[in-house]
C-alpha beads as a LAMMPS data file, in Angstrom:
LAMMPS data file: protein, C-alpha beads

129 atoms
128 bonds

1 atom types
1 bond types

-500.0 500.0 xlo xhi
-500.0 500.0 ylo yhi
-500.0 500.0 zlo zhi

Masses

1 110.0

Atoms # bond

1 1 1 -324.250 -205.802 -130.828
2 1 1 -324.033 -202.846 -128.510
3 1 1 -321.685 -200.456 -130.197
4 1 1 -318.996 -198.616 -128.343
5 1 1 -317.167 -196.418 -130.794
6 1 1 -314.921 -194.642 -128.328
7 1 1 -313.343 -196.698 -125.547
8 1 1 -312.612 -193.445 -123.708
9 1 1 -316.333 -193.262 -122.905
10 1 1 -316.041 -196.354 -120.695
11 1 1 -315.396 -195.572 -117.029
12 1 1 -313.605 -198.890 -116.584
13 1 1 -311.120 -197.930 -119.305
14 1 1 -310.421 -194.597 -117.570
15 1 1 -309.826 -196.259 -114.230
16 1 1 -307.629 -198.943 -115.781
17 1 1 -305.594 -196.237 -117.531
18 1 1 -305.113 -194.356 -114.240
19 1 1 -304.064 -197.578 -112.501
20 1 1 -301.507 -198.189 -115.255
21 1 1 -300.065 -194.725 -114.667
22 1 1 -299.886 -195.468 -110.919
23 1 1 -298.100 -198.784 -111.588
24 1 1 -295.548 -197.007 -113.780
25 1 1 -294.889 -194.553 -110.961
26 1 1 -294.513 -197.109 -108.153
27 1 1 -292.254 -199.342 -110.213
28 1 1 -289.795 -196.454 -110.611
29 1 1 -288.756 -197.157 -107.012
30 1 1 -288.221 -200.887 -107.475
31 1 1 -284.656 -202.240 -107.287
32 1 1 -282.757 -201.744 -110.535
33 1 1 -282.239 -205.501 -110.888
34 1 1 -286.017 -205.800 -111.380
35 1 1 -286.065 -203.582 -114.485
36 1 1 -286.376 -206.620 -116.787
37 1 1 -288.298 -208.659 -114.223
38 1 1 -291.148 -207.469 -112.071
39 1 1 -290.993 -203.846 -113.206
40 1 1 -291.467 -204.868 -116.830
41 1 1 -294.064 -207.551 -116.023
42 1 1 -296.212 -205.252 -113.910
43 1 1 -296.102 -202.470 -116.464
44 1 1 -297.081 -204.863 -119.244
45 1 1 -299.914 -206.546 -117.354
46 1 1 -301.323 -203.232 -116.112
47 1 1 -301.171 -201.664 -119.593
48 1 1 -302.771 -204.778 -121.074
49 1 1 -306.041 -204.068 -119.238
50 1 1 -306.935 -200.721 -120.873
51 1 1 -305.261 -201.806 -124.128
52 1 1 -307.535 -204.826 -124.485
53 1 1 -310.615 -202.806 -123.551
54 1 1 -309.694 -200.351 -126.324
55 1 1 -309.006 -203.110 -128.834
56 1 1 -312.296 -204.821 -128.027
57 1 1 -314.174 -201.588 -128.682
58 1 1 -312.703 -201.518 -132.158
59 1 1 -313.836 -205.005 -133.064
60 1 1 -316.824 -205.881 -135.232
61 1 1 -318.688 -208.411 -133.137
62 1 1 -320.041 -208.830 -129.638
63 1 1 -318.105 -212.090 -129.308
64 1 1 -314.818 -210.351 -130.164
65 1 1 -315.539 -207.520 -127.728
66 1 1 -316.225 -210.053 -124.950
67 1 1 -313.054 -211.950 -125.872
68 1 1 -310.899 -208.840 -125.420
69 1 1 -312.666 -207.943 -122.181
70 1 1 -311.842 -211.441 -120.921
71 1 1 -308.196 -210.945 -121.899
72 1 1 -308.266 -207.685 -119.922
73 1 1 -309.662 -209.630 -116.959
74 1 1 -306.846 -212.181 -117.267
75 1 1 -304.256 -209.413 -117.301
76 1 1 -305.842 -207.923 -114.196
77 1 1 -305.459 -211.290 -112.458
78 1 1 -301.773 -211.326 -113.428
79 1 1 -301.370 -207.872 -111.935
80 1 1 -303.232 -208.962 -108.799
81 1 1 -300.643 -211.678 -108.181
82 1 1 -297.738 -209.378 -109.036
83 1 1 -298.972 -206.868 -106.445
84 1 1 -298.995 -209.627 -103.828
85 1 1 -295.485 -210.681 -104.834
86 1 1 -293.957 -207.202 -104.703
87 1 1 -295.674 -206.558 -101.382
88 1 1 -294.214 -209.788 -99.961
89 1 1 -290.805 -208.747 -101.307
90 1 1 -291.244 -205.427 -99.435
91 1 1 -291.157 -203.318 -102.601
92 1 1 -294.511 -201.755 -101.603
93 1 1 -295.622 -200.523 -98.201
94 1 1 -298.983 -201.469 -96.662
95 1 1 -300.734 -198.276 -97.697
96 1 1 -299.683 -198.389 -101.365
97 1 1 -300.410 -202.118 -101.625
98 1 1 -303.918 -201.651 -100.208
99 1 1 -304.598 -198.626 -102.420
100 1 1 -303.533 -200.379 -105.626
101 1 1 -305.208 -203.673 -104.711
102 1 1 -308.487 -201.949 -103.890
103 1 1 -308.505 -200.061 -107.181
104 1 1 -307.631 -203.218 -109.108
105 1 1 -310.488 -205.076 -107.396
106 1 1 -312.912 -202.343 -108.410
107 1 1 -311.693 -202.498 -112.019
108 1 1 -312.158 -206.278 -112.001
109 1 1 -315.696 -205.852 -110.698
110 1 1 -316.447 -203.275 -113.399
111 1 1 -315.024 -205.533 -116.110
112 1 1 -317.180 -208.397 -114.891
113 1 1 -320.302 -206.193 -114.992
114 1 1 -319.387 -204.964 -118.476
115 1 1 -318.874 -208.502 -119.769
116 1 1 -322.307 -209.471 -118.445
117 1 1 -323.926 -206.352 -119.953
118 1 1 -322.399 -207.020 -123.360
119 1 1 -323.530 -210.651 -123.170
120 1 1 -327.091 -209.601 -122.309
121 1 1 -327.012 -206.983 -125.113
122 1 1 -329.968 -205.075 -123.711
123 1 1 -328.609 -201.839 -122.282
124 1 1 -326.395 -199.066 -123.610
125 1 1 -322.924 -199.299 -122.111
126 1 1 -321.237 -196.023 -122.984
127 1 1 -320.719 -193.833 -119.920
128 1 1 -322.171 -196.484 -117.614
129 1 1 -319.173 -198.673 -116.883

Bonds

1 1 1 2
2 1 2 3
3 1 3 4
4 1 4 5
5 1 5 6
6 1 6 7
7 1 7 8
8 1 8 9
9 1 9 10
10 1 10 11
11 1 11 12
12 1 12 13
13 1 13 14
14 1 14 15
15 1 15 16
16 1 16 17
17 1 17 18
18 1 18 19
19 1 19 20
20 1 20 21
21 1 21 22
22 1 22 23
23 1 23 24
24 1 24 25
25 1 25 26
26 1 26 27
27 1 27 28
28 1 28 29
29 1 29 30
30 1 30 31
31 1 31 32
32 1 32 33
33 1 33 34
34 1 34 35
35 1 35 36
36 1 36 37
37 1 37 38
38 1 38 39
39 1 39 40
40 1 40 41
41 1 41 42
42 1 42 43
43 1 43 44
44 1 44 45
45 1 45 46
46 1 46 47
47 1 47 48
48 1 48 49
49 1 49 50
50 1 50 51
51 1 51 52
52 1 52 53
53 1 53 54
54 1 54 55
55 1 55 56
56 1 56 57
57 1 57 58
58 1 58 59
59 1 59 60
60 1 60 61
61 1 61 62
62 1 62 63
63 1 63 64
64 1 64 65
65 1 65 66
66 1 66 67
67 1 67 68
68 1 68 69
69 1 69 70
70 1 70 71
71 1 71 72
72 1 72 73
73 1 73 74
74 1 74 75
75 1 75 76
76 1 76 77
77 1 77 78
78 1 78 79
79 1 79 80
80 1 80 81
81 1 81 82
82 1 82 83
83 1 83 84
84 1 84 85
85 1 85 86
86 1 86 87
87 1 87 88
88 1 88 89
89 1 89 90
90 1 90 91
91 1 91 92
92 1 92 93
93 1 93 94
94 1 94 95
95 1 95 96
96 1 96 97
97 1 97 98
98 1 98 99
99 1 99 100
100 1 100 101
101 1 101 102
102 1 102 103
103 1 103 104
104 1 104 105
105 1 105 106
106 1 106 107
107 1 107 108
108 1 108 109
109 1 109 110
110 1 110 111
111 1 111 112
112 1 112 113
113 1 113 114
114 1 114 115
115 1 115 116
116 1 116 117
117 1 117 118
118 1 118 119
119 1 119 120
120 1 120 121
121 1 121 122
122 1 122 123
123 1 123 124
124 1 124 125
125 1 125 126
126 1 126 127
127 1 127 128
128 1 128 129
C-alpha cells in the first residue's frame, strides 16, 4: 500500500479543510431557526470530508484508505446538495454559491483522482493531491 503518514501532506485535505472553514463562516449568517437544521447539517457534511481523509490516512490497508476516501466523496455529495438547497432558499447570494460550488467540485475531482491513484498503487501520493 502507498503509505501516507501525515494527511496534512495531501493537497485535497488542505482544500477540504479550508472549505469547511468557509462553510462555518457562511452559515453564521443563516436564519437562527436553521441552527439545528441546515447550519448543523452543512457543517457536519463539510467537516466529514477532511475528517475522513485524515482517518483513512491512519488506517492499515489500501482498502480501508479507499473506503474512507469514498465516505469523504459521499459527504461532499451531501454538501453539494445542501449548497443548492440554501441557494434556492436565498441564504447564499450568486457569488458565494458559485465560489463554494466551484471549490467543492475541485475537491471532488481531486478525491476521485486520489482514489484512482491509491487503487493503482503505483505512484507516491504525498504532496501530489
